[in-house]
N, C-alpha and C positions, 0 to 999 in steps of 0.2 A: 532625453535626446540632446545631442550637441547643439549648442546655440539655439535654444528654443525661442519662439517668438510669441509675444502677447500683444493684444491690441490695447490702444490707449483707453483708459477708464475700464479696463477689464479686471476681474478678480483672478489674480494669478496665484500659483501655488508652487512652493519648493518641496520637492521630494528627495529624500536621501536615505542611505542605510548606514547606521552606526554599528561597527563591528569590533568587539573587544576580544575576539578569539585568540589573537596572537600576543596580546599584552597581559591577559589575565589567565584564563578567561574569567571575567567578573561581569556581574549584571550591569546593564546600562542604567544610569540614574536619570540622565536628562540629555537634552540636545539644545543647541542654540544656533541662530543664524544672524548674518548681517548682510546689508546691501551696500555695495560700493564703498567698502572699507569703513562703514559707519559703525554705530554702537552695536554691540552684541545684544541680541534680544533673547533673554534667558528664561529658563524654567518653564513657565506655563505658556510661553509663546510658541514653542514647538511641541507637538504632541506625538506620542506613539500612534502609528496607524491603526493598531488593534485596541487602542484606548488605555493601555497601561504599560509602564516600563518595568518589565519583569524577565527580560531575556538577555543573553549575551550578545545577540544580534537583533537590532531593532530597526524596522522601517519607521521613518519619522516624516512629518509634514508640517508645513506652516503656510498660511495664506497672507497675501498682502495686496494692496491696491496699486495697480499698474497705471500710474498717471504722469510719469516723467518720460517724455519721448526720447528715444535714443538707445545706445548700447549700455548695458549694465553688467555687473557681476554680483552673484550671490554666493555666500560661503556658509558652510555648516561645520560644526564640530560637536563632539560628544563628551560626556563625563561619565565615568563608571561609579560604582557604589562606594569606592574608596577615594572619590574626588580626584582621580587622575584625569587630566584634561587631554583629549586627543588633538592631533593636528587638524587644521582646517582643510576642507576640500571645497574647491570653488568651481563655478560654472558661469559662463557668459550667457546673456540673453538679450533680446531686443524688444523694446516696446515701440509699436509702430501704429500707423493708420490703417484703416480698411480702404483699399484702393478699388475704385470702379472705373472702368474705361479700358482703352480709349473709345471714344464715341465717334459717330459719323462726322467727317468723311474718312476716318481711319479704321482699318480692319487689320488686326494683328495676325489673323490666320492666313492672309494672302500678301503678295507683294503689291503695295499701293503705288499706282502710277500717278505721277504729278508732273506739271509743267514747270521747268526751272525758271526762276525769276518771280514766281508768284508766292504770296503768303499762304501758308497752310494752317488752318485753325487746329491746334492740338487741345483736345477737351478731355477732362477727367473729373472724377468726384472723390472726395475724401470724407470719411466719417470716423467716429470712434467705435468702440465695442458695442455701444448702445444705439448706434445708428444716428447719433447726433452729428450734424455737419461741422466740418472744420473750416473756419473762415479766416484763419490767421495766414497772412501772406508769407510769413517766415517759414511756413511749412514747405514752401517751394525753394529748393536750393539751386536748381539749374536745369536747363534743357541741354542735352548732350547729343551730338551726332558724330558718326564716324564713317568715312568712305569704306566700302567693302566690295568684295566680289558679288555679282548679282545672284549667285547661288550659295552665298555664305552669310549667315547671320551672326557670326562671331564678332563680339565687340573687343576692340583693342583700346589703346589710349584715346580718349576723346580729343577731337581736334577743334570742336566748336563748343563754346559755353556761353549761356545767357544768364545773367544774374537775376535774382528776385527783384532787384530794383529797376529792372528794365521795364519800359512802358508797355511792352508786349503782354504782360501778365494782367489778366482781368478776373475779378471775382464775379460770378453770375448769380450767386445766392444759393442757399440750401446745399452748400458743400461743393458746388460745381465751379470748376475753374477752366479758363481758356488761355492759351498762349499762342499768339500768332507768329509762326515760324517763318521768317522772311528769308526765302531761299534765293541765292544769287543765280544769275543766268549761267554761270560757269558749271553748275551742277548738271547741265544737259548731257545726256549719255552716260551718267554715272548712277550708281546705287549707293544708298546710305542707310545705316541703321540709326534709329533715334530712340531715346528714352528720357524720362523725367526723373530727377533725383530729388529726394525730400530731406528735410532736416533731421530725420531719424537715421540717416545714412542708407536707407533702403532706396530702391529704384522701382519704377514701373516696369511692366513688360516691354519688350523690344518691338518696335514697328519697323518694317523694311520698306524702303521707297526706291522706285526706279523713275528717274527723271528723263523727260523728253526735251 
């Protein structure tokens, strides 16, 4: 799939098809892959999905440990029985956190009503693929909000940003986080969408607010 996603500390897999139909046709000898333009991992690192390289077209696969948060690129190339090396084919993917939230008092399934000028506690939980809590404050990249029509949840360019260094961010333990969103009184009568962005470049679901 385009731009697949794996969770942090997950066992990830690269799948590809090596096809020598138009260059040979000759039998596929091997396949290799690399991650983020790193070293090519050869020979026994990629396997034929059926267990043996004996076809002109081979489905191949390799596993790796997904433990570096953020966007990445994986590439695959094949070699035929006469040692002709094919061009690489590449695919982007994302290693991310497992997000839980938002929690009370926010409900993403409805328009949340709030009083302008008051702080709103934004609560969420982050874990890895094994359910282990994420306690690193650098996981938080910012809280973003954008004024919108009250019947429209489309996000445009954010107009407000709060950095991870702001004192509003609190770690509550066991992967639970809270950010106190300090809303100005000028929000009265307006609607805003809000989301949290993480250092993986992914973002939380969107919450819609209507201010009194």
